[in-house]
C-alpha positions as CSV (number, residue, x, y, z in Angstrom):
1,K,-1.8,5.9,-28.4
2,E,-0.5,5.7,-24.8
3,E,3.0,7.1,-24.1
4,V,5.2,5.0,-21.9
5,L,6.9,7.3,-19.4
6,F,8.8,4.6,-17.4
7,A,9.4,1.0,-18.4
8,I,9.5,-1.5,-15.6
9,T,12.5,-3.8,-16.2
10,K,14.4,-6.0,-13.9
11,D,17.3,-3.6,-14.1
12,N,15.1,-0.6,-13.2
13,I,13.4,-2.4,-10.3
14,W,16.8,-3.2,-8.8
15,K,18.0,0.4,-9.3
16,V,15.0,1.7,-7.5
17,L,15.3,-0.9,-4.7
18,T,19.0,-0.1,-4.4
19,V,18.2,3.6,-4.0
20,V,15.5,2.9,-1.4
21,L,17.7,0.6,0.6
22,A,20.6,3.1,0.4
23,I,18.3,5.9,1.7
24,A,17.0,3.5,4.5
25,L,20.6,2.7,5.4
26,V,21.5,6.4,5.6
27,F,18.5,7.0,7.9
28,V,19.5,4.1,10.1
29,L,23.1,5.3,10.3
30,M,21.9,8.9,11.1
31,K,19.6,7.7,13.8
32,G,22.3,5.6,15.5
33,G,21.8,2.7,17.8
34,D,20.1,4.5,20.6
35,D,17.0,6.7,21.1
36,T,19.0,9.7,22.4
37,P,17.7,12.8,20.7
38,T,20.3,14.7,18.6
39,A,20.6,18.4,18.5
40,P,19.2,20.0,15.4
41,V,21.7,21.0,12.8
42,P,21.8,24.8,12.5
43,T,20.9,26.2,9.1
44,A,21.5,29.5,7.4
45,P,18.7,32.0,7.5
46,G,16.2,31.3,4.7
47,A,17.6,27.8,4.1
48,P,15.0,25.0,3.7
49,A,14.2,23.0,6.8
50,A,16.0,19.8,7.4
51,P,14.0,16.7,6.2
52,T,11.9,14.9,8.8
53,I,12.6,11.3,9.4
54,V,9.4,9.2,9.4
55,D,9.4,5.7,10.8
56,V,7.2,3.4,8.7
57,S,6.0,0.1,9.8
58,A,4.1,-2.8,8.3
59,D,1.6,-2.5,11.2
60,D,-0.6,-5.6,11.1
61,D,-1.6,-5.1,7.4
62,A,-2.0,-7.9,4.9
63,V,1.2,-9.3,3.4
64,K,1.4,-10.4,-0.2
65,G,4.2,-12.9,-0.9
66,D,6.6,-14.7,1.4
67,K,6.4,-13.2,4.9
68,N,10.2,-13.9,5.2
69,A,11.2,-12.3,1.9
70,P,14.4,-10.3,2.3
71,V,12.9,-7.1,0.8
72,E,9.8,-5.5,2.1
73,I,7.8,-2.9,0.1
74,I,5.3,-0.9,2.1
75,E,3.1,0.9,-0.2
76,F,0.6,3.6,0.7
77,R,-2.4,3.7,-1.7
78,D,-5.9,5.1,-2.2
79,Y,-8.5,3.0,-4.0
80,E,-9.8,6.0,-6.0
81,C,-6.4,7.4,-7.0
82,P,-5.9,7.1,-10.8
83,Y,-2.1,7.0,-10.4
84,C,-2.5,4.1,-8.0
85,E,-4.7,2.3,-10.5
86,K,-2.1,2.8,-13.2
87,F,0.5,1.3,-10.9
88,Y,-1.8,-1.6,-10.1
89,K,-2.4,-2.3,-13.8
90,G,1.1,-1.5,-15.1
91,A,4.0,-2.0,-12.7
92,L,2.5,-4.2,-10.0
93,P,2.0,-7.3,-12.3
94,Q,5.6,-7.2,-13.3
95,I,6.8,-6.8,-9.6
96,E,4.5,-9.7,-8.6
97,E,5.8,-11.9,-11.4
98,Q,9.5,-11.2,-11.0
99,Y,9.9,-10.5,-7.3
100,I,6.9,-11.4,-5.1
101,K,6.2,-14.8,-6.7
102,T,10.0,-15.6,-6.6
103,G,10.2,-14.9,-2.8
104,K,12.5,-11.9,-3.2
105,V,10.0,-9.3,-2.1
106,K,6.9,-9.1,0.1
107,L,4.4,-6.3,-0.4
108,I,2.4,-4.7,2.3
109,Y,-0.3,-2.3,1.3
110,R,-1.2,0.4,3.8
111,D,-4.5,2.3,3.3
112,L,-4.1,6.0,2.8
113,P,-7.4,7.4,1.5
114,L,-6.9,10.9,0.4
115,P,-9.4,13.7,1.4
116,M,-10.4,14.4,-2.2
117,H,-11.6,10.9,-2.8
118,A,-15.0,10.5,-1.1
119,N,-15.4,6.7,-1.6
120,A,-11.8,5.7,-0.7
121,P,-12.2,5.5,3.1
122,K,-15.1,3.0,2.8
123,A,-13.3,1.1,0.1
124,A,-10.4,0.7,2.5
125,E,-12.7,-0.5,5.2
126,A,-14.3,-2.9,2.7
127,A,-10.9,-4.5,1.9
128,N,-10.3,-5.0,5.6
129,C,-13.8,-6.5,6.0
130,A,-12.9,-8.9,3.2
131,R,-9.7,-9.8,5.0
132,E,-11.7,-10.9,8.0
133,Q,-13.2,-13.7,5.9
134,G,-10.4,-14.5,3.6
135,G,-7.2,-13.6,5.4
136,D,-4.4,-11.8,3.5
137,E,-5.3,-13.6,0.3
138,G,-8.9,-12.5,0.6
139,Y,-7.8,-9.0,1.3
140,Y,-5.7,-8.9,-1.9
141,E,-8.4,-10.5,-4.0
142,F,-10.8,-7.8,-2.8
143,H,-8.1,-5.2,-3.3
144,N,-7.9,-6.3,-7.0
145,K,-11.6,-6.1,-7.4
146,L,-11.6,-2.5,-6.0
147,F,-8.8,-1.4,-8.4
148,D,-10.5,-3.1,-11.3
149,N,-13.6,-0.9,-10.5
150,Y,-11.8,2.1,-9.0
151,R,-14.4,4.5,-10.5
152,A,-17.3,2.7,-9.0
153,L,-16.8,2.5,-5.2
154,S,-20.1,3.4,-3.7
155,V,-21.1,1.5,-0.6
156,D,-23.8,-0.3,-2.6
157,N,-21.1,-1.4,-5.1
158,L,-18.7,-2.5,-2.4
159,K,-21.5,-4.8,-1.0
160,Q,-22.1,-6.1,-4.5
161,Y,-18.4,-6.8,-5.0
162,A,-18.4,-8.8,-1.7
163,A,-21.3,-10.9,-3.1
164,D,-19.4,-11.3,-6.5
165,E,-16.4,-12.5,-4.6
166,G,-18.5,-15.1,-2.7
167,L,-18.1,-13.5,0.7
168,D,-20.6,-14.0,3.5
169,T,-22.6,-10.8,2.6
170,G,-24.4,-10.6,6.0
171,A,-21.1,-10.5,7.9
172,F,-19.4,-8.3,5.3
173,N,-22.3,-5.8,5.3
174,E,-22.4,-5.7,9.1
175,C,-18.7,-5.1,9.2
176,L,-18.8,-2.3,6.6
177,D,-21.9,-0.6,8.0
178,S,-20.4,-0.6,11.6
179,G,-17.3,1.3,10.6
180,K,-15.3,-1.3,12.5
181,H,-12.1,-0.7,10.4
182,A,-12.5,3.1,10.0
183,D,-9.4,3.7,12.1
184,E,-7.4,1.2,10.1
């Protein structure tokens, strides 16, 4: 029997989005309107360091949903991560149904293969090779195939998935073998 740790409801999604937006607003207000560096805030000896502000952008990654949606979710994932796979199968379908398909949210997936997952970098490259042939929609179709098979992401399997998805396997294999999207 599987225990539910967190139920995705419309109310919970809006609470999470509200908190994320509030945090983003605080960062924007803290940064101000100019790029003038601010002096560091002094801390007591032994106190934890101040948090680091990190700018996150959508880069040129594939967008799922209405590109003009008022809310943008930028998600960093790893194709071999079991927690990412749980999100893909559990929460993401609800977010897609209630927010992405209704035009309220757009999702941008950023590749973040973790060092402990040997096949994740090539899987990320493969998704980008699929995007070359199918655009953003093709990217997400291949993305789904990868998460549906997240425990079987060898290069041979990636090439088979491309064939299964009807991609031009010659072009796909050349793209994947070349490492063209390794930096992405």
